[in-house]
C-alpha positions as CSV (number, residue, x, y, z in Angstrom):
1,M,-1.7,24.6,18.6
2,L,-2.5,22.9,21.9
3,I,-5.6,20.7,22.5
4,T,-7.2,21.9,25.8
5,E,-8.4,19.6,28.6
6,N,-12.0,20.2,27.4
7,S,-11.2,18.4,24.2
8,I,-9.8,15.3,25.7
9,N,-13.1,13.4,25.8
10,S,-13.7,14.1,22.2
11,Y,-10.2,13.1,21.0
12,P,-9.8,11.6,18.4
13,K,-13.4,12.3,17.3
14,H,-12.7,16.0,16.4
15,H,-10.8,14.8,13.4
16,M,-12.6,14.6,10.0
17,A,-11.5,11.0,9.9
18,E,-14.0,8.2,9.8
19,H,-14.6,5.7,12.6
20,I,-14.9,2.2,11.3
21,H,-16.3,-1.0,12.6
22,P,-13.9,-2.4,15.1
23,I,-11.9,-5.5,14.3
24,N,-11.2,-8.1,17.0
25,C,-7.6,-7.6,17.9
26,S,-7.0,-11.4,17.9
27,D,-8.1,-11.5,14.3
28,C,-6.1,-8.4,13.1
29,I,-3.1,-9.4,11.0
30,C,-1.5,-6.0,11.7
31,K,-1.7,-5.9,15.4
32,A,1.5,-4.6,17.1
33,D,3.9,-7.4,17.7
34,L,4.6,-5.9,21.1
35,F,1.4,-7.5,22.2
36,S,2.2,-11.0,20.8
37,D,3.2,-12.5,24.2
38,L,0.7,-10.8,26.4
39,P,-1.4,-12.9,28.8
40,P,-5.0,-13.0,27.5
41,D,-6.4,-10.9,30.3
42,D,-4.0,-8.1,29.6
43,F,-4.5,-8.3,25.9
44,D,-8.2,-8.0,26.5
45,I,-7.5,-4.7,28.4
46,I,-5.9,-3.3,25.2
47,C,-8.7,-4.6,23.0
48,R,-11.5,-3.1,25.1
49,T,-10.2,0.4,25.0
50,K,-9.2,0.7,21.3
51,Q,-11.0,2.8,18.7
52,D,-10.6,2.1,15.0
53,V,-10.3,5.2,12.7
54,E,-9.6,5.8,9.0
55,F,-7.6,8.8,7.9
56,N,-7.2,10.2,4.4
57,A,-3.8,11.1,3.1
58,G,-2.8,14.5,4.4
59,E,-4.8,14.4,7.6
60,I,-3.2,14.8,11.0
61,I,-3.5,11.7,13.3
62,F,-2.2,13.5,16.4
63,K,-0.8,16.9,16.8
64,Q,2.4,18.2,18.4
65,G,1.6,19.8,21.7
66,A,-1.7,18.0,22.1
67,V,-2.7,16.1,25.3
68,L,-1.5,12.5,24.9
69,T,-4.7,10.5,25.5
70,H,-4.0,7.5,23.2
71,V,-1.1,5.6,21.6
72,V,-1.6,4.7,18.0
73,C,-1.2,1.4,16.2
74,L,-1.0,1.8,12.4
75,T,-2.9,-1.1,10.7
76,Q,-2.9,0.1,7.1
77,G,-1.2,2.8,5.0
78,L,1.9,4.9,5.6
79,A,2.3,7.7,8.1
80,K,5.0,10.3,9.0
81,I,6.4,11.3,12.4
82,Y,7.4,15.0,12.1
83,F,8.5,17.9,14.2
84,E,6.7,21.2,13.5
85,G,9.3,24.0,13.5
86,I,9.0,27.7,13.2
87,E,7.3,29.4,10.2
88,K,5.5,26.1,9.4
89,K,8.8,24.3,8.5
90,N,8.5,20.6,9.2
91,L,11.2,18.0,9.7
92,I,10.1,14.5,9.1
93,L,11.8,12.2,11.6
94,R,10.8,8.9,10.1
95,L,8.0,7.0,8.4
96,V,5.6,4.5,10.1
97,K,4.4,1.3,8.5
98,P,1.6,-1.1,9.5
99,S,1.8,-2.9,12.8
100,E,4.0,-0.2,14.4
101,L,2.9,1.3,17.7
102,V,3.5,5.1,18.1
103,G,3.3,6.8,21.5
104,G,6.2,9.1,22.2
105,P,8.3,10.2,25.2
106,G,5.5,12.3,26.6
107,M,3.6,9.1,27.5
108,F,5.7,8.7,30.7
109,V,6.6,12.3,31.3
110,D,4.2,15.1,30.7
111,R,1.3,13.5,28.8
112,R,1.9,15.7,25.7
113,H,2.8,14.8,22.1
114,H,6.2,16.2,21.3
115,Y,5.8,15.6,17.6
116,S,3.0,15.2,15.1
117,L,1.8,12.0,13.3
118,G,0.2,12.5,9.9
119,A,-1.1,10.2,7.2
120,V,1.1,10.1,4.1
121,A,-1.2,7.7,2.4
122,D,-4.8,6.7,3.4
123,C,-4.4,5.0,6.8
124,K,-6.3,2.8,9.2
125,V,-5.3,3.2,12.9
126,C,-6.2,1.9,16.3
127,F,-6.2,4.4,19.1
128,I,-5.4,2.7,22.4
129,D,-6.2,4.4,25.7
130,V,-2.9,5.5,27.2
131,A,-4.0,4.6,30.7
132,A,-4.8,1.1,29.7
133,Y,-1.5,0.8,27.8
134,R,0.5,2.1,30.8
135,E,-1.3,-0.4,33.0
136,V,-0.4,-3.3,30.8
137,V,3.2,-2.1,30.4
138,F,3.8,-1.8,34.1
139,K,2.3,-5.2,34.7
140,N,4.5,-7.0,32.2
141,K,8.3,-6.9,32.6
142,K,9.0,-8.4,29.2
143,L,6.7,-5.9,27.5
144,A,8.3,-3.0,29.4
145,H,11.8,-4.1,28.4
146,E,10.8,-4.3,24.8
147,V,9.2,-0.8,24.9
148,M,12.4,0.6,26.4
149,N,14.4,-1.2,23.7
150,R,12.4,0.2,20.9
151,E,12.3,3.7,22.3
152,S,16.1,3.6,22.7
153,Q,16.6,2.4,19.2
154,H,14.4,5.2,17.9
155,R,16.5,7.7,19.9
156,I,19.7,6.3,18.4
157,E,18.2,6.6,14.9
158,L,17.2,10.2,15.7
159,Y,20.7,11.1,16.9
160,T,22.2,9.6,13.7
161,K,19.7,11.5,11.6
162,L,20.5,14.8,13.3
163,V,24.3,14.3,12.8
164,N,23.7,13.4,9.1
165,L,21.6,16.5,8.6
166,T,24.1,18.8,10.1
167,Q,27.2,17.2,8.5
168,K,26.1,16.0,5.0
169,Q,25.8,18.2,1.9
170,M,22.4,18.3,0.2
171,P,23.2,15.6,-2.4
172,G,24.2,13.3,0.5
173,R,21.0,14.0,2.3
174,I,18.8,13.2,-0.7
175,A,20.8,10.1,-1.4
176,E,20.2,9.0,2.2
177,V,16.4,9.6,1.8
178,L,16.4,7.5,-1.4
179,M,18.3,4.7,0.3
180,Y,15.9,4.9,3.3
181,L,12.9,4.6,1.0
182,Y,14.5,1.7,-0.9
183,G,15.8,-0.2,2.1
184,E,13.4,0.4,4.9
185,V,10.0,1.6,3.5
186,Y,9.4,0.0,0.1
187,N,12.0,-2.8,0.1
188,S,12.4,-2.4,-3.6
189,T,14.4,-0.4,-6.1
190,K,11.2,0.4,-7.9
191,F,8.3,2.0,-6.1
192,N,5.5,4.4,-6.2
193,C,6.4,7.0,-3.6
194,A,3.6,8.2,-1.5
195,L,5.6,11.2,-0.4
196,S,5.2,14.5,-2.1
197,R,8.3,16.5,-3.2
198,Q,7.8,18.7,-0.2
199,E,7.8,15.7,2.1
200,I,11.0,14.4,0.5
201,A,12.4,17.9,1.3
202,D,11.1,17.7,4.9
203,L,12.9,14.3,5.3
204,S,16.2,15.9,4.2
205,A,15.8,19.3,5.9
206,M,16.0,21.4,2.8
207,S,13.8,23.5,0.6
208,K,11.4,21.8,-1.9
209,E,13.3,23.6,-4.8
210,S,16.6,22.2,-3.7
211,A,15.2,18.6,-3.3
212,I,13.7,18.8,-6.8
213,R,17.0,20.1,-8.3
214,I,19.0,17.3,-6.7
215,L,16.6,14.6,-7.8
216,K,16.9,15.9,-11.3
217,D,20.7,15.8,-11.1
218,F,20.5,12.2,-9.9
219,K,18.2,11.4,-12.9
220,D,20.5,13.1,-15.3
221,E,23.4,11.1,-13.9
222,G,21.5,7.9,-14.5
223,Y,21.2,6.9,-10.8
224,I,17.4,7.0,-10.8
225,T,14.4,7.5,-13.1
226,L,11.4,9.6,-12.2
227,D,7.9,9.6,-13.7
228,G,5.6,11.6,-11.3
229,N,5.7,9.5,-8.1
230,D,7.2,6.4,-9.8
231,F,10.8,6.0,-8.8
232,E,13.4,3.5,-9.8
233,I,16.9,3.3,-8.5
234,F,19.4,2.0,-11.1
235,N,22.6,2.5,-9.2
236,V,22.2,1.6,-5.5
237,E,26.0,1.5,-5.0
238,A,26.5,5.1,-6.3
239,L,23.7,6.5,-4.1
240,A,25.1,4.6,-1.1
241,Q,28.5,6.1,-1.7
242,I,27.1,9.6,-2.1
243,S,25.1,9.1,1.1
244,N,28.1,7.8,3.0
245,L,30.5,10.5,1.8
246,G,27.9,13.2,2.4
């Protein structure tokens, strides 16, 4: 579903999300580290244009196909970047943690979002006007270089993910998801997973039923324990081997 030009002025106010009292960017402990070395005047440009918004788990922060009017800095919670395929089948590309800035390739091309961003857990985000962001990026070579570096890194990660999804068997894909949650999202072998079983399936490009079956197999093998959304990985080495071998 596309957001028309008439809705630009109201974006992101059309969401059911709640606007919150703005926090001074200088005092925010979760401000994007991209802005850490900005000159004060340029940092003020970013601060003046931002809007602070709260989203409940399950709400869409921005929509694939919508006009790209803002970039997003996540300051609290957990979000997912996902591609909306045919017949409402989603593919989660990666998860977003606090202090990360999310814009997308459309920012410098066609001013459209080419994927969606949704709240996995309750989130607080800052919407930064894209025109102000572009102005600051173009004025600062160091910032522009870092933006290009990060976009390139995300592109490499996406290529790797696509290769893994096409070449790994389903157990290897679920093992990869568990290793990702352990190593990059929760940084612990024991965690309460904010993802639903459907979202775990969407991370691994398979059906919910297949993901649940493989998780049960891993539990029966003693690799993990499951109690609702409470996960504990007992055998990291085994899961890493399953993931690597596919």
